[in-house]
C-alpha positions as a LaTeX table, in Angstrom:
\begin{tabular}{lrrr}
\hline
Residue & $x$ (\AA) & $y$ (\AA) & $z$ (\AA) \\
\hline
Unk1 & $-0.28$ & $-0.19$ & 0.04 \\
Unk2 & 1.73 & 3.37 & $-1.21$ \\
Unk3 & 1.33 & 5.53 & 2.23 \\
Unk4 & 4.47 & 4.98 & 4.46 \\
Unk5 & 3.18 & 3.36 & 8.42 \\
Unk6 & 3.50 & 5.63 & 11.12 \\
Unk7 & 6.90 & 4.75 & 13.27 \\
Unk8 & 6.61 & 1.83 & 15.67 \\
Unk9 & 8.92 & 0.55 & 18.48 \\
Unk10 & 10.76 & $-2.39$ & 17.00 \\
Unk11 & 9.07 & $-5.97$ & 18.75 \\
Unk12 & 11.33 & $-8.55$ & 19.94 \\
Unk13 & 11.76 & $-11.35$ & 17.53 \\
Unk14 & 9.61 & $-14.66$ & 18.23 \\
Unk15 & 11.72 & $-17.99$ & 18.39 \\
Unk16 & 11.07 & $-20.76$ & 16.20 \\
Unk17 & 8.63 & $-22.36$ & 18.94 \\
Unk18 & 6.53 & $-19.83$ & 18.85 \\
Unk19 & 5.70 & $-19.67$ & 15.24 \\
Unk20 & 4.50 & $-23.01$ & 15.52 \\
Unk21 & 5.63 & $-26.57$ & 13.53 \\
Unk22 & 3.89 & $-25.38$ & 10.10 \\
Unk23 & 7.36 & $-24.23$ & 8.84 \\
Unk24 & 9.14 & $-25.83$ & 5.90 \\
Unk25 & 12.73 & $-26.33$ & 6.78 \\
Unk26 & 15.14 & $-24.55$ & 3.68 \\
Unk27 & 16.53 & $-27.18$ & 1.79 \\
Unk28 & 20.39 & $-27.73$ & 0.78 \\
Unk29 & 19.76 & $-26.22$ & $-1.99$ \\
Unk30 & 22.12 & $-23.06$ & $-2.49$ \\
Unk31 & 19.36 & $-20.98$ & $-3.79$ \\
Unk32 & 18.05 & $-20.48$ & $-0.87$ \\
Unk33 & 16.06 & $-16.65$ & $-0.17$ \\
Unk34 & 17.65 & $-13.87$ & 1.03 \\
Unk35 & 17.07 & $-10.17$ & 1.43 \\
Unk36 & 20.03 & $-9.49$ & 0.01 \\
Unk37 & 18.90 & $-8.21$ & $-3.61$ \\
Unk38 & 22.26 & $-9.58$ & $-5.45$ \\
Unk39 & 21.01 & $-13.08$ & $-4.12$ \\
Unk40 & 21.18 & $-15.85$ & $-6.17$ \\
Unk41 & 17.30 & $-16.05$ & $-6.89$ \\
Unk42 & 16.22 & $-11.74$ & $-7.40$ \\
Unk43 & 12.58 & $-11.39$ & $-7.84$ \\
Unk44 & 13.56 & $-9.81$ & $-11.73$ \\
Unk45 & 10.21 & $-8.17$ & $-12.42$ \\
Unk46 & 8.88 & $-4.72$ & $-10.56$ \\
Unk47 & 6.80 & $-5.45$ & $-7.70$ \\
Unk48 & 7.87 & $-8.80$ & $-6.69$ \\
Unk49 & 10.60 & $-6.89$ & $-4.93$ \\
Unk50 & 10.93 & $-5.37$ & $-0.95$ \\
Unk51 & 10.21 & $-2.85$ & $-0.24$ \\
Unk52 & 6.53 & $-3.62$ & 0.13 \\
Unk53 & 3.70 & $-1.30$ & $-0.04$ \\
Unk54 & 1.25 & $-0.74$ & 2.90 \\
Unk55 & $-1.33$ & 1.09 & 4.33 \\
Unk56 & $-1.56$ & 4.43 & 6.17 \\
Unk57 & $-2.04$ & 4.76 & 9.86 \\
Unk58 & $-3.33$ & 7.81 & 10.81 \\
Unk59 & $-3.45$ & 7.16 & 14.53 \\
Unk60 & $-1.49$ & 5.11 & 17.08 \\
Unk61 & $-3.74$ & 3.48 & 20.14 \\
Unk62 & $-3.47$ & 4.86 & 23.18 \\
Unk63 & $-2.46$ & 2.73 & 25.83 \\
Unk64 & $-5.52$ & 1.44 & 27.71 \\
Unk65 & $-6.26$ & 0.76 & 31.43 \\
Unk66 & $-8.20$ & $-2.48$ & 33.15 \\
Unk67 & $-10.84$ & $-0.07$ & 33.95 \\
Unk68 & $-11.03$ & 1.18 & 30.02 \\
Unk69 & $-12.07$ & $-2.11$ & 29.08 \\
Unk70 & $-15.13$ & $-2.39$ & 31.20 \\
Unk71 & $-16.35$ & 0.28 & 31.09 \\
Unk72 & $-18.81$ & 1.75 & 29.00 \\
Unk73 & $-17.91$ & 2.04 & 24.89 \\
Unk74 & $-15.84$ & 4.99 & 24.38 \\
Unk75 & $-16.47$ & 7.37 & 21.25 \\
Unk76 & $-14.49$ & 5.31 & 19.22 \\
Unk77 & $-16.30$ & 2.28 & 19.85 \\
Unk78 & $-19.77$ & 4.08 & 19.04 \\
Unk79 & $-17.89$ & 5.55 & 16.09 \\
Unk80 & $-16.59$ & 1.85 & 14.99 \\
Unk81 & $-20.31$ & 0.72 & 15.37 \\
Unk82 & $-22.02$ & 3.45 & 13.76 \\
Unk83 & $-19.59$ & 2.72 & 10.37 \\
Unk84 & $-20.16$ & $-1.09$ & 10.63 \\
Unk85 & $-24.66$ & $-0.41$ & 10.89 \\
Unk86 & $-23.87$ & 1.97 & 7.91 \\
Unk87 & $-22.08$ & $-0.69$ & 5.32 \\
Unk88 & $-24.59$ & $-3.34$ & 6.58 \\
Unk89 & $-27.14$ & $-1.15$ & 5.67 \\
Unk90 & $-25.78$ & 0.31 & 2.72 \\
Unk91 & $-25.25$ & $-4.01$ & 1.78 \\
Unk92 & $-28.82$ & $-5.14$ & 2.14 \\
Unk93 & $-30.41$ & $-2.35$ & $-0.45$ \\
Unk94 & $-27.58$ & $-2.84$ & $-3.52$ \\
Unk95 & $-27.30$ & $-5.75$ & $-5.19$ \\
Unk96 & $-25.28$ & $-8.30$ & $-6.48$ \\
Unk97 & $-25.49$ & $-6.67$ & $-9.98$ \\
Unk98 & $-24.79$ & $-3.51$ & $-8.97$ \\
Unk99 & $-21.05$ & $-4.56$ & $-8.41$ \\
Unk100 & $-20.34$ & $-5.42$ & $-11.55$ \\
Unk101 & $-18.22$ & $-3.02$ & $-14.30$ \\
Unk102 & $-20.25$ & $-1.35$ & $-17.04$ \\
Unk103 & $-18.15$ & $-3.78$ & $-19.02$ \\
Unk104 & $-16.18$ & $-7.14$ & $-18.60$ \\
Unk105 & $-15.63$ & $-10.11$ & $-19.80$ \\
Unk106 & $-17.48$ & $-13.65$ & $-18.70$ \\
Unk107 & $-14.98$ & $-16.59$ & $-19.15$ \\
Unk108 & $-17.53$ & $-19.90$ & $-18.87$ \\
Unk109 & $-15.95$ & $-23.57$ & $-19.44$ \\
Unk110 & $-17.51$ & $-26.32$ & $-20.71$ \\
Unk111 & $-17.44$ & $-29.18$ & $-18.32$ \\
Unk112 & $-16.52$ & $-31.67$ & $-21.06$ \\
Unk113 & $-13.44$ & $-29.59$ & $-21.27$ \\
Unk114 & $-9.80$ & $-31.34$ & $-21.09$ \\
Unk115 & $-8.28$ & $-30.27$ & $-17.60$ \\
Unk116 & $-5.51$ & $-29.69$ & $-19.65$ \\
Unk117 & $-7.09$ & $-27.59$ & $-21.81$ \\
Unk118 & $-8.59$ & $-25.43$ & $-19.23$ \\
Unk119 & $-5.00$ & $-24.49$ & $-17.46$ \\
Unk120 & $-3.98$ & $-22.63$ & $-21.11$ \\
Unk121 & $-7.58$ & $-21.07$ & $-21.21$ \\
Unk122 & $-6.74$ & $-19.50$ & $-18.02$ \\
Unk123 & $-3.65$ & $-17.81$ & $-18.43$ \\
Unk124 & $-4.11$ & $-17.02$ & $-21.70$ \\
Unk125 & $-7.04$ & $-14.84$ & $-20.54$ \\
Unk126 & $-5.38$ & $-14.10$ & $-17.07$ \\
Unk127 & $-7.86$ & $-15.07$ & $-14.96$ \\
Unk128 & $-7.86$ & $-17.71$ & $-12.09$ \\
Unk129 & $-11.03$ & $-18.91$ & $-12.23$ \\
Unk130 & $-14.14$ & $-19.66$ & $-14.28$ \\
Unk131 & $-18.04$ & $-20.75$ & $-14.01$ \\
Unk132 & $-18.42$ & $-24.31$ & $-15.57$ \\
Unk133 & $-21.13$ & $-25.24$ & $-17.81$ \\
Unk134 & $-22.90$ & $-28.59$ & $-18.24$ \\
Unk135 & $-23.96$ & $-28.35$ & $-21.64$ \\
Unk136 & $-26.00$ & $-31.73$ & $-22.09$ \\
Unk137 & $-28.01$ & $-30.27$ & $-19.14$ \\
Unk138 & $-27.87$ & $-26.53$ & $-20.12$ \\
Unk139 & $-27.28$ & $-26.39$ & $-16.11$ \\
Unk140 & $-24.28$ & $-24.08$ & $-14.02$ \\
Unk141 & $-21.99$ & $-26.92$ & $-12.86$ \\
Unk142 & $-20.07$ & $-25.11$ & $-10.16$ \\
Unk143 & $-16.68$ & $-22.97$ & $-10.49$ \\
Unk144 & $-13.12$ & $-23.95$ & $-11.39$ \\
Unk145 & $-10.36$ & $-22.54$ & $-9.12$ \\
Unk146 & $-6.66$ & $-22.65$ & $-8.32$ \\
Unk147 & $-7.82$ & $-25.49$ & $-5.63$ \\
Unk148 & $-9.17$ & $-27.71$ & $-8.22$ \\
Unk149 & $-6.01$ & $-27.98$ & $-9.79$ \\
Unk150 & $-3.92$ & $-28.49$ & $-6.78$ \\
Unk151 & $-6.37$ & $-31.55$ & $-5.93$ \\
Unk152 & $-5.37$ & $-32.54$ & $-9.66$ \\
Unk153 & $-1.65$ & $-32.27$ & $-8.48$ \\
Unk154 & $-2.62$ & $-34.68$ & $-5.25$ \\
Unk155 & $-3.69$ & $-37.14$ & $-7.22$ \\
Unk156 & $-0.83$ & $-37.40$ & $-9.46$ \\
Unk157 & 1.09 & $-37.55$ & $-6.04$ \\
Unk158 & $-1.26$ & $-40.23$ & $-5.12$ \\
Unk159 & $-0.93$ & $-42.28$ & $-8.48$ \\
Unk160 & 2.20 & $-41.66$ & $-10.50$ \\
Unk161 & 1.57 & $-44.32$ & $-13.19$ \\
Unk162 & $-1.38$ & $-42.76$ & $-13.97$ \\
Unk163 & 0.02 & $-39.55$ & $-15.51$ \\
Unk164 & $-1.80$ & $-40.98$ & $-19.04$ \\
Unk165 & $-4.99$ & $-40.55$ & $-17.10$ \\
Unk166 & $-4.44$ & $-37.93$ & $-15.39$ \\
Unk167 & $-4.06$ & $-36.16$ & $-18.35$ \\
Unk168 & $-7.31$ & $-37.55$ & $-20.34$ \\
Unk169 & $-9.18$ & $-36.34$ & $-17.46$ \\
Unk170 & $-11.91$ & $-33.28$ & $-17.98$ \\
Unk171 & $-13.82$ & $-31.05$ & $-15.86$ \\
Unk172 & $-16.62$ & $-33.42$ & $-15.49$ \\
Unk173 & $-13.92$ & $-35.31$ & $-13.54$ \\
Unk174 & $-12.65$ & $-33.05$ & $-10.76$ \\
Unk175 & $-15.85$ & $-34.96$ & $-8.23$ \\
Unk176 & $-13.88$ & $-38.03$ & $-8.86$ \\
Unk177 & $-10.42$ & $-36.95$ & $-8.14$ \\
Unk178 & $-12.07$ & $-35.61$ & $-4.99$ \\
Unk179 & $-13.32$ & $-38.58$ & $-4.27$ \\
Unk180 & $-10.22$ & $-40.66$ & $-5.11$ \\
Unk181 & $-8.14$ & $-38.74$ & $-2.89$ \\
Unk182 & $-10.36$ & $-38.48$ & $-0.12$ \\
Unk183 & $-11.29$ & $-34.03$ & $-0.38$ \\
Unk184 & $-14.18$ & $-33.17$ & 0.95 \\
Unk185 & $-15.80$ & $-31.51$ & $-2.16$ \\
Unk186 & $-17.13$ & $-27.97$ & $-2.17$ \\
Unk187 & $-20.87$ & $-26.82$ & $-2.03$ \\
Unk188 & $-22.11$ & $-25.44$ & $-5.66$ \\
Unk189 & $-23.55$ & $-22.19$ & $-4.39$ \\
Unk190 & $-24.36$ & $-19.48$ & $-6.79$ \\
Unk191 & $-26.73$ & $-16.43$ & $-5.67$ \\
Unk192 & $-28.79$ & $-14.49$ & $-8.03$ \\
Unk193 & $-27.78$ & $-11.40$ & $-9.60$ \\
Unk194 & $-30.67$ & $-9.01$ & $-8.19$ \\
Unk195 & $-30.65$ & $-10.45$ & $-4.84$ \\
Unk196 & $-29.31$ & $-7.68$ & $-2.20$ \\
Unk197 & $-25.50$ & $-7.72$ & $-1.77$ \\
Unk198 & $-25.59$ & $-8.95$ & 2.00 \\
Unk199 & $-26.73$ & $-12.14$ & 1.23 \\
Unk200 & $-24.27$ & $-12.62$ & $-1.48$ \\
Unk201 & $-21.71$ & $-11.92$ & 1.31 \\
Unk202 & $-23.12$ & $-13.94$ & 3.69 \\
Unk203 & $-23.13$ & $-16.92$ & 1.70 \\
Unk204 & $-19.92$ & $-16.56$ & 1.15 \\
Unk205 & $-18.52$ & $-16.44$ & 4.45 \\
Unk206 & $-20.60$ & $-19.30$ & 5.43 \\
Unk207 & $-19.25$ & $-21.55$ & 2.31 \\
Unk208 & $-15.92$ & $-20.48$ & 3.17 \\
Unk209 & $-15.96$ & $-19.19$ & $-0.76$ \\
Unk210 & $-13.49$ & $-16.37$ & $-1.68$ \\
Unk211 & $-15.92$ & $-15.66$ & $-5.21$ \\
Unk212 & $-19.60$ & $-16.66$ & $-5.96$ \\
Unk213 & $-21.50$ & $-16.86$ & $-9.54$ \\
Unk214 & $-24.33$ & $-15.03$ & $-10.15$ \\
Unk215 & $-26.73$ & $-17.78$ & $-11.95$ \\
Unk216 & $-30.12$ & $-16.00$ & $-13.39$ \\
Unk217 & $-32.16$ & $-17.99$ & $-15.12$ \\
Unk218 & $-34.21$ & $-17.25$ & $-18.76$ \\
Unk219 & $-37.54$ & $-15.93$ & $-18.68$ \\
Unk220 & $-38.43$ & $-17.62$ & $-22.07$ \\
Unk221 & $-36.34$ & $-21.07$ & $-21.53$ \\
Unk222 & $-36.54$ & $-21.26$ & $-17.50$ \\
Unk223 & $-33.57$ & $-22.40$ & $-18.39$ \\
Unk224 & $-30.11$ & $-20.92$ & $-15.90$ \\
Unk225 & $-27.31$ & $-18.72$ & $-17.10$ \\
Unk226 & $-24.42$ & $-17.29$ & $-15.88$ \\
Unk227 & $-24.47$ & $-13.59$ & $-15.65$ \\
Unk228 & $-20.88$ & $-13.42$ & $-14.40$ \\
Unk229 & $-18.77$ & $-14.03$ & $-10.50$ \\
Unk230 & $-18.15$ & $-11.16$ & $-8.42$ \\
Unk231 & $-15.41$ & $-12.21$ & $-5.53$ \\
Unk232 & $-14.10$ & $-10.87$ & $-1.67$ \\
Unk233 & $-12.34$ & $-8.23$ & $-3.52$ \\
Unk234 & $-14.57$ & $-7.06$ & $-5.34$ \\
Unk235 & $-17.59$ & $-6.62$ & $-2.91$ \\
Unk236 & $-14.62$ & $-5.01$ & $-0.70$ \\
Unk237 & $-13.80$ & $-2.89$ & $-2.99$ \\
Unk238 & $-17.42$ & $-1.87$ & $-3.92$ \\
Unk239 & $-17.75$ & $-1.20$ & $-0.47$ \\
Unk240 & $-14.89$ & 1.23 & 0.08 \\
Unk241 & $-15.85$ & 3.44 & $-3.50$ \\
Unk242 & $-19.55$ & 4.07 & $-2.39$ \\
Unk243 & $-18.99$ & 3.71 & 1.68 \\
Unk244 & $-15.92$ & 6.52 & 2.53 \\
Unk245 & $-18.36$ & 7.93 & 4.91 \\
Unk246 & $-18.61$ & 4.72 & 6.79 \\
Unk247 & $-14.85$ & 3.45 & 6.46 \\
Unk248 & $-13.61$ & 6.51 & 7.33 \\
Unk249 & $-15.50$ & 5.68 & 10.71 \\
Unk250 & $-13.44$ & 2.40 & 11.37 \\
Unk251 & $-10.56$ & 3.83 & 13.24 \\
Unk252 & $-9.26$ & 0.88 & 15.64 \\
Unk253 & $-6.01$ & $-0.97$ & 14.30 \\
Unk254 & $-6.11$ & $-4.16$ & 13.19 \\
Unk255 & $-3.76$ & $-4.80$ & 16.06 \\
Unk256 & $-6.57$ & $-4.27$ & 19.02 \\
Unk257 & $-9.50$ & $-5.87$ & 16.51 \\
Unk258 & $-7.58$ & $-9.40$ & 16.54 \\
Unk259 & $-8.51$ & $-9.19$ & 12.60 \\
Unk260 & $-6.25$ & $-12.04$ & 11.00 \\
Unk261 & $-3.77$ & $-15.18$ & 11.82 \\
Unk262 & $-0.38$ & $-14.32$ & 14.33 \\
Unk263 & $-0.42$ & $-18.14$ & 15.67 \\
Unk264 & 1.17 & $-21.42$ & 13.91 \\
Unk265 & 1.59 & $-19.52$ & 10.26 \\
Unk266 & 2.70 & $-21.61$ & 7.84 \\
Unk267 & 5.97 & $-20.86$ & 6.04 \\
Unk268 & 8.16 & $-21.74$ & 3.65 \\
Unk269 & 11.59 & $-21.23$ & 2.40 \\
Unk270 & 12.58 & $-19.66$ & $-1.42$ \\
Unk271 & 14.48 & $-22.69$ & $-1.90$ \\
Unk272 & 11.77 & $-25.22$ & $-0.55$ \\
Unk273 & 9.93 & $-26.66$ & $-3.65$ \\
Unk274 & 6.52 & $-25.61$ & $-5.78$ \\
Unk275 & 5.51 & $-28.97$ & $-4.19$ \\
Unk276 & 6.67 & $-28.61$ & $-0.45$ \\
Unk277 & 3.99 & $-25.49$ & $-0.61$ \\
Unk278 & 1.48 & $-27.12$ & $-2.34$ \\
Unk279 & 1.57 & $-29.80$ & 0.42 \\
Unk280 & 1.30 & $-27.38$ & 2.94 \\
Unk281 & $-1.74$ & $-25.65$ & 1.66 \\
Unk282 & $-3.32$ & $-28.57$ & 1.84 \\
Unk283 & $-2.14$ & $-29.55$ & 5.05 \\
Unk284 & $-3.22$ & $-26.69$ & 6.78 \\
Unk285 & $-6.58$ & $-25.38$ & 4.03 \\
Unk286 & $-4.71$ & $-22.54$ & 3.36 \\
Unk287 & $-4.29$ & $-20.52$ & $-0.21$ \\
Unk288 & $-1.25$ & $-18.67$ & 0.33 \\
Unk289 & 2.31 & $-19.41$ & 2.16 \\
Unk290 & 4.58 & $-16.38$ & 2.99 \\
Unk291 & 7.96 & $-17.02$ & 2.17 \\
Unk292 & 10.79 & $-15.66$ & 4.47 \\
Unk293 & 14.20 & $-15.88$ & 5.28 \\
Unk294 & 16.17 & $-17.43$ & 8.08 \\
Unk295 & 15.98 & $-14.06$ & 9.66 \\
Unk296 & 11.86 & $-14.72$ & 9.79 \\
Unk297 & 11.45 & $-11.25$ & 7.21 \\
Unk298 & 9.13 & $-11.80$ & 4.87 \\
Unk299 & 10.22 & $-11.64$ & 1.78 \\
Unk300 & 7.16 & $-12.81$ & $-0.59$ \\
Unk301 & 4.28 & $-14.80$ & $-0.85$ \\
Unk302 & 3.42 & $-18.11$ & $-2.60$ \\
Unk303 & $-0.38$ & $-17.95$ & $-3.16$ \\
Unk304 & $-2.37$ & $-21.17$ & $-4.62$ \\
Unk305 & $-2.58$ & $-18.97$ & $-8.33$ \\
Unk306 & 1.26 & $-19.49$ & $-8.56$ \\
Unk307 & 0.21 & $-23.22$ & $-9.24$ \\
Unk308 & $-1.26$ & $-22.69$ & $-12.15$ \\
Unk309 & 1.40 & $-21.81$ & $-14.14$ \\
Unk310 & 3.79 & $-24.21$ & $-12.89$ \\
Unk311 & 1.63 & $-27.16$ & $-14.74$ \\
Unk312 & 0.42 & $-25.71$ & $-17.85$ \\
Unk313 & 0.47 & $-28.22$ & $-20.74$ \\
Unk314 & 0.92 & $-30.86$ & $-18.20$ \\
Unk315 & 3.71 & $-30.31$ & $-17.27$ \\
Unk316 & 3.74 & $-32.16$ & $-13.47$ \\
Unk317 & 7.64 & $-32.02$ & $-13.48$ \\
Unk318 & 8.04 & $-28.45$ & $-12.81$ \\
Unk319 & 6.30 & $-28.98$ & $-9.70$ \\
Unk320 & 9.94 & $-29.91$ & $-8.37$ \\
Unk321 & 11.15 & $-25.91$ & $-9.14$ \\
Unk322 & 11.90 & $-23.97$ & $-6.06$ \\
Unk323 & 9.46 & $-21.12$ & $-4.81$ \\
Unk324 & 11.79 & $-18.38$ & $-6.76$ \\
Unk325 & 11.80 & $-19.89$ & $-9.44$ \\
Unk326 & 8.11 & $-20.15$ & $-9.99$ \\
Unk327 & 7.59 & $-16.58$ & $-8.00$ \\
Unk328 & 9.84 & $-15.27$ & $-10.99$ \\
Unk329 & 7.34 & $-16.43$ & $-13.80$ \\
Unk330 & 4.16 & $-14.34$ & $-12.56$ \\
Unk331 & 2.82 & $-11.97$ & $-14.91$ \\
Unk332 & 4.27 & $-8.37$ & $-15.09$ \\
Unk333 & 1.06 & $-6.92$ & $-13.88$ \\
Unk334 & 0.98 & $-9.02$ & $-11.25$ \\
Unk335 & $-0.58$ & $-6.73$ & $-8.19$ \\
Unk336 & 2.49 & $-7.65$ & $-5.90$ \\
Unk337 & 2.45 & $-8.27$ & $-2.07$ \\
Unk338 & 0.47 & $-5.49$ & 0.33 \\
Unk339 & 1.59 & $-5.37$ & 3.91 \\
Unk340 & 0.57 & $-3.83$ & 7.01 \\
Unk341 & 1.67 & $-3.45$ & 10.63 \\
Unk342 & $-0.59$ & $-3.94$ & 13.58 \\
Unk343 & $-1.30$ & $-0.60$ & 13.99 \\
Unk344 & $-2.46$ & 0.12 & 11.09 \\
Unk345 & $-6.26$ & 1.10 & 11.02 \\
Unk346 & $-9.28$ & $-0.79$ & 9.40 \\
Unk347 & $-10.01$ & 3.11 & 7.19 \\
Unk348 & $-6.70$ & 2.97 & 5.89 \\
Unk349 & $-6.96$ & $-0.97$ & 4.91 \\
Unk350 & $-10.07$ & 0.22 & 2.67 \\
Unk351 & $-8.42$ & 2.98 & 1.17 \\
Unk352 & $-5.53$ & 0.97 & 0.32 \\
Unk353 & $-8.40$ & $-0.93$ & $-1.07$ \\
Unk354 & $-10.11$ & 1.34 & $-2.71$ \\
Unk355 & $-6.80$ & 2.52 & $-4.62$ \\
Unk356 & $-5.48$ & $-1.08$ & $-5.02$ \\
Unk357 & $-5.73$ & $-4.44$ & $-5.84$ \\
Unk358 & $-5.13$ & $-6.37$ & $-3.37$ \\
Unk359 & $-6.02$ & $-9.83$ & $-2.35$ \\
Unk360 & $-4.44$ & $-10.15$ & 1.37 \\
Unk361 & $-2.39$ & $-7.92$ & 3.85 \\
Unk362 & 0.62 & $-9.80$ & 5.56 \\
Unk363 & 1.13 & $-8.17$ & 8.87 \\
Unk364 & 5.20 & $-7.28$ & 9.79 \\
Unk365 & 7.13 & $-5.93$ & 12.54 \\
Unk366 & 9.30 & $-2.54$ & 11.66 \\
Unk367 & 11.86 & $-4.72$ & 10.86 \\
Unk368 & 10.06 & $-6.64$ & 8.06 \\
Unk369 & 9.70 & $-9.61$ & 10.17 \\
Unk370 & 6.46 & $-11.60$ & 9.33 \\
Unk371 & 3.33 & $-11.27$ & 12.28 \\
Unk372 & 0.65 & $-12.48$ & 10.96 \\
Unk373 & $-1.89$ & $-12.59$ & 7.98 \\
Unk374 & $-4.84$ & $-10.91$ & 7.23 \\
Unk375 & $-7.29$ & $-11.97$ & 4.86 \\
Unk376 & $-9.87$ & $-10.33$ & 2.95 \\
Unk377 & $-12.33$ & $-13.25$ & 4.49 \\
Unk378 & $-11.35$ & $-11.61$ & 7.78 \\
Unk379 & $-11.90$ & $-8.09$ & 6.36 \\
Unk380 & $-15.59$ & $-9.27$ & 5.42 \\
Unk381 & $-16.28$ & $-11.72$ & 8.65 \\
Unk382 & $-15.58$ & $-8.27$ & 10.56 \\
Unk383 & $-17.61$ & $-6.21$ & 8.11 \\
Unk384 & $-20.82$ & $-8.07$ & 8.82 \\
Unk385 & $-20.95$ & $-10.34$ & 11.96 \\
Unk386 & $-18.78$ & $-7.76$ & 14.53 \\
Unk387 & $-21.54$ & $-7.14$ & 17.27 \\
Unk388 & $-23.55$ & $-9.69$ & 16.00 \\
Unk389 & $-23.61$ & $-11.55$ & 19.04 \\
Unk390 & $-26.77$ & $-14.03$ & 17.95 \\
Unk391 & $-24.84$ & $-14.81$ & 14.61 \\
Unk392 & $-24.88$ & $-17.83$ & 13.53 \\
Unk393 & $-21.61$ & $-17.95$ & 10.66 \\
Unk394 & $-18.85$ & $-18.26$ & 13.54 \\
Unk395 & $-15.57$ & $-20.04$ & 12.53 \\
\hline
\end{tabular}
């Protein structure tokens, strides 16, 4: 994020035990990543290297006494809730259709398409997901995402002698692959484009989906038709652009809100293989793994979507490549890695979402050491559920 953070006193680095057991050890490869830009695995493209961009902060949290914690809500608390209520009311009167830009492109893939060919289509169109269509029944058939390709990789790892069979798999075989590797299939979820946006947000949180297709019904034929797909980022940006009068009231720091994950973080190094990181994602059911050096300083983030170029054309042997090599293949328009500190305020996060394409924020300290990760799901969940004590959508 473009603005600088307020200066904060350096925090004591956590010991290796405090970081959890999920960290991948560096391999013996000499290509281990580090913070030195002259290392053997530089990230040549603009936006891939440090320094990272961080949100602006306007308010340092004051020290709170025990009496403050048990007293009536402070003016800051009241202002925060006022902002949240305003956003929720906005989501209830706007529709999912309103989120769509005036001009957009929609790529829908036939369920009978070879998985191997679907990879090339996504890459050629610069997208990471696509709705699936069952042409035999003229019906919406789900959403293809990077998770499906990771499932294919797991199948290949469990049944390496069936590579020829993997190459002949079609998109309609994805459910069979999930059964073979013991993965619980994701719920096929969609919403009508004219339903309240608030409803779409609730459904995304309930199913843990990061994107949701908008499916309408043709008035003449009665058949389904896919209108588009909206993502958590698109929804939060819609909020940020149209609700600045409410987001500017969210002045509490993310650390005080407990926004994000700060314990048992799964990490890897530049020298770990892509397959190592994929196994880590599967084990912990996550979509991104921070890449750190030997001092636990953040270098980059390997995302689930980074897997797609690695297996283009069915090149599963590329999975033995290092994380550093995989990251260097990112497209020139890669949005970059966005960071923040625990003292950064939620209004500055929305300000950054308003201006930039953000998919998650990595929380670091003043020395760039990894502290935590804030996903867009965390932000959306806080906006919708904070203060709703009787709400049924809880992790």
